[in-house]
Biopython code that builds the backbone (N, CA, C, O; Angstrom):
import numpy as np
from Bio.PDB.StructureBuilder import StructureBuilder

atoms = [
    (1, "MET", "N", (45.873, 14.173, -9.257)),
    (1, "MET", "CA", (45.311, 14.680, -8.013)),
    (1, "MET", "C", (43.944, 14.052, -7.785)),
    (1, "MET", "O", (43.089, 14.087, -8.669)),
    (2, "SER", "N", (43.740, 13.497, -6.641)),
    (2, "SER", "CA", (42.482, 12.839, -6.310)),
    (2, "SER", "C", (41.417, 13.873, -5.951)),
    (2, "SER", "O", (41.690, 14.840, -5.240)),
    (3, "ARG", "N", (40.219, 13.659, -6.446)),
    (3, "ARG", "CA", (39.115, 14.579, -6.190)),
    (3, "ARG", "C", (38.365, 14.215, -4.912)),
    (3, "ARG", "O", (37.521, 14.972, -4.430)),
    (4, "ILE", "N", (38.688, 13.048, -4.378)),
    (4, "ILE", "CA", (38.046, 12.579, -3.151)),
    (4, "ILE", "C", (39.114, 11.911, -2.292)),
    (4, "ILE", "O", (39.990, 11.216, -2.808)),
    (5, "SER", "N", (39.038, 12.121, -1.004)),
    (5, "SER", "CA", (40.071, 11.576, -0.116)),
    (5, "SER", "C", (39.566, 10.321, 0.594)),
    (5, "SER", "O", (38.369, 10.036, 0.634)),
    (6, "VAL", "N", (40.515, 9.596, 1.145)),
    (6, "VAL", "CA", (40.179, 8.395, 1.916)),
    (6, "VAL", "C", (39.333, 8.792, 3.126)),
    (6, "VAL", "O", (38.405, 8.077, 3.503)),
    (7, "ASP", "N", (39.656, 9.927, 3.726)),
    (7, "ASP", "CA", (38.879, 10.380, 4.886)),
    (7, "ASP", "C", (37.422, 10.667, 4.501)),
    (7, "ASP", "O", (36.506, 10.380, 5.273)),
    (8, "GLN", "N", (37.212, 11.231, 3.309)),
    (8, "GLN", "CA", (35.842, 11.483, 2.860)),
    (8, "GLN", "C", (35.095, 10.177, 2.642)),
    (8, "GLN", "O", (33.920, 10.068, 2.992)),
    (9, "VAL", "N", (35.763, 9.191, 2.071)),
    (9, "VAL", "CA", (35.138, 7.879, 1.867)),
    (9, "VAL", "C", (34.777, 7.262, 3.208)),
    (9, "VAL", "O", (33.683, 6.721, 3.370)),
    (10, "LYS", "N", (35.683, 7.339, 4.166)),
    (10, "LYS", "CA", (35.406, 6.787, 5.498)),
    (10, "LYS", "C", (34.247, 7.535, 6.163)),
    (10, "LYS", "O", (33.421, 6.929, 6.846)),
    (11, "HIS", "N", (34.192, 8.844, 5.962)),
    (11, "HIS", "CA", (33.112, 9.652, 6.552)),
    (11, "HIS", "C", (31.759, 9.240, 5.966)),
    (11, "HIS", "O", (30.792, 9.061, 6.706)),
    (12, "VAL", "N", (31.691, 9.092, 4.658)),
    (12, "VAL", "CA", (30.439, 8.675, 4.014)),
    (12, "VAL", "C", (30.066, 7.259, 4.453)),
    (12, "VAL", "O", (28.893, 6.973, 4.692)),
    (13, "ALA", "N", (31.040, 6.387, 4.559)),
    (13, "ALA", "CA", (30.777, 5.017, 5.029)),
    (13, "ALA", "C", (30.222, 5.048, 6.446)),
    (13, "ALA", "O", (29.303, 4.299, 6.776)),
    (14, "HIS", "N", (30.778, 5.909, 7.276)),
    (14, "HIS", "CA", (30.295, 6.043, 8.657)),
    (14, "HIS", "C", (28.846, 6.538, 8.665)),
    (14, "HIS", "O", (28.015, 6.017, 9.408)),
    (15, "LEU", "N", (28.546, 7.544, 7.836)),
    (15, "LEU", "CA", (27.173, 8.064, 7.767)),
    (15, "LEU", "C", (26.196, 7.000, 7.291)),
    (15, "LEU", "O", (25.045, 6.967, 7.728)),
    (16, "ALA", "N", (26.655, 6.125, 6.391)),
    (16, "ALA", "CA", (25.811, 5.057, 5.865)),
    (16, "ALA", "C", (25.833, 3.817, 6.760)),
    (16, "ALA", "O", (25.222, 2.798, 6.436)),
    (17, "ARG", "N", (26.527, 3.911, 7.864)),
    (17, "ARG", "CA", (26.658, 2.803, 8.816)),
    (17, "ARG", "C", (27.277, 1.563, 8.148)),
    (17, "ARG", "O", (26.831, 0.435, 8.358)),
    (18, "LEU", "N", (28.314, 1.808, 7.343)),
    (18, "LEU", "CA", (29.024, 0.731, 6.667)),
    (18, "LEU", "C", (30.407, 0.591, 7.277)),
    (18, "LEU", "O", (31.098, 1.586, 7.496)),
    (19, "ALA", "N", (30.808, -0.621, 7.546)),
    (19, "ALA", "CA", (32.157, -0.876, 8.054)),
    (19, "ALA", "C", (33.067, -1.123, 6.858)),
    (19, "ALA", "O", (32.835, -2.046, 6.078)),
    (20, "VAL", "N", (34.094, -0.307, 6.715)),
    (20, "VAL", "CA", (35.049, -0.489, 5.624)),
    (20, "VAL", "C", (36.455, -0.603, 6.203)),
    (20, "VAL", "O", (36.813, 0.084, 7.159)),
    (21, "THR", "N", (37.230, -1.482, 5.602)),
    (21, "THR", "CA", (38.627, -1.638, 6.013)),
    (21, "THR", "C", (39.464, -0.584, 5.300)),
    (21, "THR", "O", (38.970, 0.114, 4.414)),
    (22, "GLU", "N", (40.730, -0.471, 5.686)),
    (22, "GLU", "CA", (41.643, 0.472, 5.029)),
    (22, "GLU", "C", (41.774, 0.154, 3.539)),
    (22, "GLU", "O", (41.760, 1.048, 2.693)),
    (23, "ASP", "N", (41.904, -1.159, 3.235)),
    (23, "ASP", "CA", (42.034, -1.562, 1.826)),
    (23, "ASP", "C", (40.779, -1.206, 1.036)),
    (23, "ASP", "O", (40.870, -0.734, -0.097)),
    (24, "GLN", "N", (39.625, -1.427, 1.624)),
    (24, "GLN", "CA", (38.373, -1.083, 0.942)),
    (24, "GLN", "C", (38.245, 0.424, 0.753)),
    (24, "GLN", "O", (37.790, 0.885, -0.294)),
    (25, "ALA", "N", (38.639, 1.180, 1.749)),
    (25, "ALA", "CA", (38.570, 2.640, 1.649)),
    (25, "ALA", "C", (39.463, 3.133, 0.512)),
    (25, "ALA", "O", (39.073, 4.027, -0.240)),
    (26, "GLU", "N", (40.654, 2.558, 0.383)),
    (26, "GLU", "CA", (41.558, 2.913, -0.715)),
    (26, "GLU", "C", (40.934, 2.552, -2.067)),
    (26, "GLU", "O", (40.963, 3.345, -3.008)),
    (27, "MET", "N", (40.373, 1.351, -2.147)),
    (27, "MET", "CA", (39.762, 0.897, -3.390)),
    (27, "MET", "C", (38.586, 1.787, -3.779)),
    (27, "MET", "O", (38.459, 2.182, -4.938)),
    (28, "PHE", "N", (37.714, 2.107, -2.798)),
    (28, "PHE", "CA", (36.550, 2.952, -3.079)),
    (28, "PHE", "C", (36.977, 4.371, -3.455)),
    (28, "PHE", "O", (36.325, 5.019, -4.274)),
    (29, "THR", "N", (38.058, 4.849, -2.867)),
    (29, "THR", "CA", (38.559, 6.174, -3.208)),
    (29, "THR", "C", (38.963, 6.220, -4.683)),
    (29, "THR", "O", (38.624, 7.167, -5.394)),
    (30, "LYS", "N", (39.686, 5.197, -5.138)),
    (30, "LYS", "CA", (40.088, 5.141, -6.545)),
    (30, "LYS", "C", (38.874, 5.022, -7.459)),
    (30, "LYS", "O", (38.803, 5.697, -8.486)),
    (31, "GLN", "N", (37.921, 4.170, -7.096)),
    (31, "GLN", "CA", (36.734, 3.979, -7.928)),
    (31, "GLN", "C", (35.893, 5.257, -8.002)),
    (31, "GLN", "O", (35.437, 5.645, -9.077)),
    (32, "LEU", "N", (35.694, 5.901, -6.865)),
    (32, "LEU", "CA", (34.903, 7.132, -6.854)),
    (32, "LEU", "C", (35.618, 8.251, -7.599)),
    (32, "LEU", "O", (34.970, 9.072, -8.249)),
    (33, "ASP", "N", (36.937, 8.295, -7.512)),
    (33, "ASP", "CA", (37.694, 9.289, -8.259)),
    (33, "ASP", "C", (37.513, 9.082, -9.763)),
    (33, "ASP", "O", (37.391, 10.050, -10.514)),
    (34, "ALA", "N", (37.497, 7.827, -10.201)),
    (34, "ALA", "CA", (37.276, 7.531, -11.623)),
    (34, "ALA", "C", (35.874, 7.958, -12.051)),
    (34, "ALA", "O", (35.693, 8.478, -13.152)),
    (35, "ILE", "N", (34.890, 7.744, -11.196)),
    (35, "ILE", "CA", (33.521, 8.154, -11.509)),
    (35, "ILE", "C", (33.430, 9.670, -11.603)),
    (35, "ILE", "O", (32.797, 10.195, -12.519)),
    (36, "ILE", "N", (34.048, 10.372, -10.675)),
    (36, "ILE", "CA", (34.037, 11.834, -10.698)),
    (36, "ILE", "C", (34.746, 12.347, -11.947)),
    (36, "ILE", "O", (34.292, 13.314, -12.559)),
    (37, "SER", "N", (35.852, 11.712, -12.333)),
    (37, "SER", "CA", (36.570, 12.110, -13.549)),
    (37, "SER", "C", (35.677, 11.958, -14.767)),
    (37, "SER", "O", (35.654, 12.836, -15.630)),
    (38, "PHE", "N", (34.946, 10.864, -14.850)),
    (38, "PHE", "CA", (34.044, 10.658, -15.978)),
    (38, "PHE", "C", (32.945, 11.711, -15.991)),
    (38, "PHE", "O", (32.607, 12.242, -17.049)),
    (39, "ALA", "N", (32.389, 12.014, -14.832)),
    (39, "ALA", "CA", (31.338, 13.028, -14.752)),
    (39, "ALA", "C", (31.875, 14.396, -15.177)),
    (39, "ALA", "O", (31.156, 15.171, -15.808)),
    (40, "GLU", "N", (33.118, 14.695, -14.842)),
    (40, "GLU", "CA", (33.717, 15.956, -15.249)),
    (40, "GLU", "C", (33.925, 16.016, -16.765)),
    (40, "GLU", "O", (33.848, 17.094, -17.354)),
    (41, "GLU", "N", (34.188, 14.872, -17.399)),
    (41, "GLU", "CA", (34.308, 14.830, -18.850)),
    (41, "GLU", "C", (32.992, 15.226, -19.517)),
    (41, "GLU", "O", (32.993, 15.830, -20.590)),
    (42, "LEU", "N", (31.890, 14.891, -18.892)),
    (42, "LEU", "CA", (30.590, 15.240, -19.461)),
    (42, "LEU", "C", (30.387, 16.747, -19.503)),
    (42, "LEU", "O", (29.637, 17.240, -20.346)),
    (43, "ASN", "N", (31.033, 17.485, -18.618)),
    (43, "ASN", "CA", (30.940, 18.945, -18.631)),
    (43, "ASN", "C", (31.563, 19.545, -19.882)),
    (43, "ASN", "O", (31.242, 20.676, -20.246)),
    (44, "GLU", "N", (32.445, 18.812, -20.543)),
    (44, "GLU", "CA", (33.113, 19.313, -21.733)),
    (44, "GLU", "C", (32.273, 19.144, -22.996)),
    (44, "GLU", "O", (32.605, 19.718, -24.034)),
    (45, "VAL", "N", (31.202, 18.373, -22.928)),
    (45, "VAL", "CA", (30.362, 18.123, -24.101)),
    (45, "VAL", "C", (29.564, 19.384, -24.422)),
    (45, "VAL", "O", (28.993, 20.017, -23.534)),
    (46, "ASP", "N", (29.535, 19.738, -25.718)),
    (46, "ASP", "CA", (28.793, 20.916, -26.159)),
    (46, "ASP", "C", (27.308, 20.568, -26.233)),
    (46, "ASP", "O", (26.891, 19.764, -27.067)),
    (47, "THR", "N", (26.519, 21.175, -25.360)),
    (47, "THR", "CA", (25.071, 20.931, -25.332)),
    (47, "THR", "C", (24.298, 22.203, -25.647)),
    (47, "THR", "O", (23.142, 22.353, -25.252)),
    (48, "GLU", "N", (24.940, 23.110, -26.357)),
    (48, "GLU", "CA", (24.342, 24.421, -26.636)),
    (48, "GLU", "C", (23.004, 24.318, -27.365)),
    (48, "GLU", "O", (22.048, 24.985, -26.970)),
    (49, "ASN", "N", (22.906, 23.508, -28.410)),
    (49, "ASN", "CA", (21.685, 23.432, -29.220)),
    (49, "ASN", "C", (20.904, 22.144, -28.974)),
    (49, "ASN", "O", (20.173, 21.693, -29.856)),
    (50, "VAL", "N", (21.044, 21.558, -27.817)),
    (50, "VAL", "CA", (20.348, 20.319, -27.491)),
    (50, "VAL", "C", (19.108, 20.654, -26.683)),
    (50, "VAL", "O", (19.178, 21.327, -25.654)),
    (51, "GLU", "N", (17.962, 20.171, -27.171)),
    (51, "GLU", "CA", (16.697, 20.403, -26.468)),
    (51, "GLU", "C", (16.668, 19.594, -25.174)),
    (51, "GLU", "O", (17.075, 18.433, -25.171)),
    (52, "PRO", "N", (16.196, 20.180, -24.078)),
    (52, "PRO", "CA", (16.059, 19.408, -22.839)),
    (52, "PRO", "C", (15.015, 18.309, -23.016)),
    (52, "PRO", "O", (13.990, 18.507, -23.668)),
    (53, "THR", "N", (15.290, 17.159, -22.431)),
    (53, "THR", "CA", (14.350, 16.045, -22.513)),
    (53, "THR", "C", (14.183, 15.412, -21.144)),
    (53, "THR", "O", (15.030, 15.549, -20.262)),
    (54, "SER", "N", (13.081, 14.723, -20.994)),
    (54, "SER", "CA", (12.869, 13.980, -19.760)),
    (54, "SER", "C", (13.148, 12.499, -19.972)),
    (54, "SER", "O", (13.211, 11.724, -19.018)),
    (55, "HIS", "N", (13.316, 12.111, -21.249)),
    (55, "HIS", "CA", (13.555, 10.711, -21.578)),
    (55, "HIS", "C", (14.399, 10.670, -22.845)),
    (55, "HIS", "O", (14.226, 11.513, -23.725)),
    (56, "VAL", "N", (15.300, 9.714, -22.951)),
    (56, "VAL", "CA", (16.184, 9.665, -24.103)),
    (56, "VAL", "C", (15.466, 9.222, -25.370)),
    (56, "VAL", "O", (15.896, 9.552, -26.475)),
    (57, "LEU", "N", (14.377, 8.477, -25.218)),
    (57, "LEU", "CA", (13.616, 8.027, -26.379)),
    (57, "LEU", "C", (12.377, 8.902, -26.544)),
    (57, "LEU", "O", (11.833, 9.420, -25.568)),
    (58, "ASP", "N", (11.943, 9.057, -27.784)),
    (58, "ASP", "CA", (10.761, 9.864, -28.064)),
    (58, "ASP", "C", (9.508, 9.018, -27.831)),
    (58, "ASP", "O", (8.898, 8.513, -28.773)),
    (59, "ILE", "N", (9.138, 8.876, -26.557)),
    (59, "ILE", "CA", (7.991, 8.054, -26.187)),
    (59, "ILE", "C", (6.868, 8.967, -25.737)),
    (59, "ILE", "O", (7.053, 9.845, -24.894)),
    (60, "LYS", "N", (5.717, 8.746, -26.308)),
    (60, "LYS", "CA", (4.535, 9.482, -25.867)),
    (60, "LYS", "C", (3.888, 8.668, -24.754)),
    (60, "LYS", "O", (4.568, 7.900, -24.074)),
    (61, "ASN", "N", (2.615, 8.823, -24.568)),
    (61, "ASN", "CA", (1.926, 8.071, -23.528)),
    (61, "ASN", "C", (1.864, 6.600, -23.917)),
    (61, "ASN", "O", (1.190, 6.244, -24.884)),
    (62, "ILE", "N", (2.555, 5.751, -23.182)),
    (62, "ILE", "CA", (2.574, 4.326, -23.495)),
    (62, "ILE", "C", (1.585, 3.541, -22.632)),
    (62, "ILE", "O", (1.483, 2.320, -22.745)),
    (63, "LEU", "N", (0.861, 4.254, -21.773)),
    (63, "LEU", "CA", (-0.089, 3.593, -20.899)),
    (63, "LEU", "C", (-1.472, 3.589, -21.542)),
    (63, "LEU", "O", (-1.796, 4.461, -22.348)),
    (64, "ARG", "N", (-2.260, 2.625, -21.185)),
    (64, "ARG", "CA", (-3.624, 2.572, -21.711)),
    (64, "ARG", "C", (-4.456, 3.662, -21.062)),
    (64, "ARG", "O", (-4.093, 4.194, -20.012)),
    (65, "ASP", "N", (-5.571, 3.990, -21.691)),
    (65, "ASP", "CA", (-6.490, 4.959, -21.106)),
    (65, "ASP", "C", (-7.062, 4.408, -19.816)),
    (65, "ASP", "O", (-7.335, 3.213, -19.706)),
    (66, "ASP", "N", (-7.238, 5.276, -18.853)),
    (66, "ASP", "CA", (-7.796, 4.883, -17.565)),
    (66, "ASP", "C", (-9.319, 4.903, -17.684)),
    (66, "ASP", "O", (-9.960, 5.949, -17.584)),
    (67, "VAL", "N", (-9.871, 3.714, -17.900)),
    (67, "VAL", "CA", (-11.309, 3.588, -18.107)),
    (67, "VAL", "C", (-11.894, 2.800, -16.940)),
    (67, "VAL", "O", (-11.404, 1.727, -16.588)),
    (68, "ALA", "N", (-12.952, 3.353, -16.348)),
    (68, "ALA", "CA", (-13.602, 2.667, -15.232)),
    (68, "ALA", "C", (-14.371, 1.458, -15.767)),
    (68, "ALA", "O", (-15.064, 1.548, -16.780)),
    (69, "LYS", "N", (-14.237, 0.330, -15.072)),
    (69, "LYS", "CA", (-14.968, -0.882, -15.432)),
    (69, "LYS", "C", (-15.640, -1.421, -14.179)),
    (69, "LYS", "O", (-15.247, -1.107, -13.056)),
    (70, "LYS", "N", (-16.623, -2.209, -14.392)),
    (70, "LYS", "CA", (-17.317, -2.826, -13.278)),
    (70, "LYS", "C", (-16.389, -3.847, -12.621)),
    (70, "LYS", "O", (-15.766, -4.663, -13.300)),
    (71, "GLY", "N", (-16.307, -3.790, -11.301)),
    (71, "GLY", "CA", (-15.451, -4.708, -10.560)),
    (71, "GLY", "C", (-16.187, -5.993, -10.206)),
    (71, "GLY", "O", (-17.259, -6.286, -10.736)),
    (72, "LEU", "N", (-15.589, -6.745, -9.302)),
    (72, "LEU", "CA", (-16.211, -7.987, -8.858)),
    (72, "LEU", "C", (-17.448, -7.688, -8.030)),
    (72, "LEU", "O", (-17.519, -6.652, -7.368)),
    (73, "PRO", "N", (-18.431, -8.594, -8.063)),
    (73, "PRO", "CA", (-19.590, -8.413, -7.192)),
    (73, "PRO", "C", (-19.159, -8.488, -5.726)),
    (73, "PRO", "O", (-18.274, -9.268, -5.376)),
    (74, "ARG", "N", (-19.779, -7.684, -4.881)),
    (74, "ARG", "CA", (-19.406, -7.607, -3.469)),
    (74, "ARG", "C", (-19.494, -8.977, -2.801)),
    (74, "ARG", "O", (-18.637, -9.325, -1.989)),
    (75, "GLU", "N", (-20.509, -9.748, -3.131)),
    (75, "GLU", "CA", (-20.671, -11.077, -2.514)),
    (75, "GLU", "C", (-19.493, -11.982, -2.856)),
    (75, "GLU", "O", (-19.038, -12.764, -2.021)),
    (76, "GLU", "N", (-18.998, -11.871, -4.099)),
    (76, "GLU", "CA", (-17.855, -12.675, -4.535)),
    (76, "GLU", "C", (-16.598, -12.323, -3.733)),
    (76, "GLU", "O", (-15.827, -13.204, -3.352)),
    (77, "VAL", "N", (-16.405, -11.032, -3.486)),
    (77, "VAL", "CA", (-15.235, -10.575, -2.728)),
    (77, "VAL", "C", (-15.357, -11.002, -1.272)),
    (77, "VAL", "O", (-14.390, -11.495, -0.690)),
    (78, "LEU", "N", (-16.523, -10.821, -0.680)),
    (78, "LEU", "CA", (-16.696, -11.100, 0.746)),
    (78, "LEU", "C", (-16.686, -12.581, 1.081)),
    (78, "LEU", "O", (-16.439, -12.946, 2.231)),
    (79, "LYS", "N", (-16.952, -13.451, 0.100)),
    (79, "LYS", "CA", (-16.970, -14.883, 0.417)),
    (79, "LYS", "C", (-15.577, -15.395, 0.782)),
    (79, "LYS", "O", (-15.462, -16.429, 1.441)),
    (80, "ASN", "N", (-14.512, -14.696, 0.368)),
    (80, "ASN", "CA", (-13.146, -15.098, 0.708)),
    (80, "ASN", "C", (-12.598, -14.357, 1.925)),
    (80, "ASN", "O", (-11.503, -14.665, 2.395)),
    (81, "ALA", "N", (-13.344, -13.392, 2.434)),
    (81, "ALA", "CA", (-12.886, -12.626, 3.589)),
    (81, "ALA", "C", (-13.159, -13.417, 4.863)),
    (81, "ALA", "O", (-14.264, -13.934, 5.031)),
    (82, "PRO", "N", (-12.188, -13.526, 5.761)),
    (82, "PRO", "CA", (-12.404, -14.286, 6.982)),
    (82, "PRO", "C", (-13.459, -13.647, 7.888)),
    (82, "PRO", "O", (-14.151, -14.353, 8.621)),
    (83, "ASP", "N", (-13.585, -12.319, 7.843)),
    (83, "ASP", "CA", (-14.555, -11.637, 8.696)),
    (83, "ASP", "C", (-15.052, -10.402, 7.954)),
    (83, "ASP", "O", (-14.255, -9.628, 7.424)),
    (84, "HIS", "N", (-16.370, -10.219, 7.917)),
    (84, "HIS", "CA", (-16.921, -9.040, 7.259)),
    (84, "HIS", "C", (-18.200, -8.620, 7.966)),
    (84, "HIS", "O", (-18.848, -9.408, 8.654)),
    (85, "GLN", "N", (-18.541, -7.342, 7.770)),
    (85, "GLN", "CA", (-19.723, -6.779, 8.409)),
    (85, "GLN", "C", (-20.233, -5.625, 7.560)),
    (85, "GLN", "O", (-19.447, -4.783, 7.127)),
    (86, "ASP", "N", (-21.514, -5.573, 7.321)),
    (86, "ASP", "CA", (-22.159, -4.495, 6.560)),
    (86, "ASP", "C", (-21.497, -4.266, 5.208)),
    (86, "ASP", "O", (-21.338, -3.120, 4.787)),
    (87, "GLY", "N", (-21.109, -5.334, 4.524)),
    (87, "GLY", "CA", (-20.536, -5.215, 3.193)),
    (87, "GLY", "C", (-19.085, -4.781, 3.166)),
    (87, "GLY", "O", (-18.562, -4.451, 2.103)),
    (88, "GLN", "N", (-18.422, -4.775, 4.318)),
    (88, "GLN", "CA", (-17.022, -4.384, 4.378)),
    (88, "GLN", "C", (-16.199, -5.462, 5.071)),
    (88, "GLN", "O", (-16.691, -6.176, 5.945)),
    (89, "ILE", "N", (-14.931, -5.565, 4.661)),
    (89, "ILE", "CA", (-14.032, -6.553, 5.263)),
    (89, "ILE", "C", (-13.521, -5.997, 6.582)),
    (89, "ILE", "O", (-13.031, -4.869, 6.644)),
    (90, "LYS", "N", (-13.641, -6.807, 7.648)),
    (90, "LYS", "CA", (-13.145, -6.400, 8.959)),
    (90, "LYS", "C", (-11.709, -6.885, 9.119)),
    (90, "LYS", "O", (-11.379, -8.022, 8.780)),
    (91, "VAL", "N", (-10.873, -6.008, 9.638)),
    (91, "VAL", "CA", (-9.473, -6.337, 9.904)),
    (91, "VAL", "C", (-9.170, -5.989, 11.356)),
    (91, "VAL", "O", (-9.878, -5.187, 11.965)),
    (92, "PRO", "N", (-8.119, -6.590, 11.912)),
    (92, "PRO", "CA", (-7.759, -6.270, 13.290)),
    (92, "PRO", "C", (-7.347, -4.803, 13.407)),
    (92, "PRO", "O", (-6.741, -4.243, 12.494)),
    (93, "SER", "N", (-7.678, -4.200, 14.523)),
    (93, "SER", "CA", (-7.330, -2.813, 14.775)),
    (93, "SER", "C", (-5.814, -2.698, 14.990)),
    (93, "SER", "O", (-5.202, -3.528, 15.662)),
    (94, "ILE", "N", (-5.231, -1.656, 14.405)),
    (94, "ILE", "CA", (-3.783, -1.454, 14.576)),
    (94, "ILE", "C", (-3.510, -0.198, 15.391)),
    (94, "ILE", "O", (-2.361, 0.074, 15.737)),
    (95, "LEU", "N", (-4.543, 0.567, 15.699)),
    (95, "LEU", "CA", (-4.385, 1.781, 16.493)),
    (95, "LEU", "C", (-4.954, 1.559, 17.887)),
    (95, "LEU", "O", (-5.889, 0.779, 18.072)),
    (96, "GLU", "N", (-4.394, 2.237, 18.843)),
    (96, "GLU", "CA", (-4.886, 2.088, 20.206)),
    (96, "GLU", "C", (-6.071, 2.992, 20.446)),
    (96, "GLU", "O", (-6.624, 3.004, 21.546)),
]
sb = StructureBuilder()
sb.init_structure("model")
sb.init_model(0)
sb.init_chain("A")
sb.init_seg("    ")
for serial, (resi, resn, name, xyz) in enumerate(atoms, 1):
    if name == "N":
        sb.init_residue(resn, " ", resi, " ")
    sb.init_atom(name, np.array(xyz, "f"), 0.0, 1.0, " ", f" {name:<3s}", serial, name[0])
structure = sb.get_structure()
């Protein structure tokens, strides 16, 4: 028994603005049914004593500390700017 119908596949394709042929709809129906079957198999796994995790590996903070450092001198930055005024880079206005 299929868990998803061809009409459902066509409906989702329509919502996603995808053009699918009859053959493609049949193929996607079979593929999605296989995916749903696999997902249902996962419901049978005993997870009673398994701790919830946010990541499969035991990784702590892998990022460096966020330390403030001195940036480039303002004159160095502004020398490459095509237009600047009062120490700030001028850009074209995008609002009316």
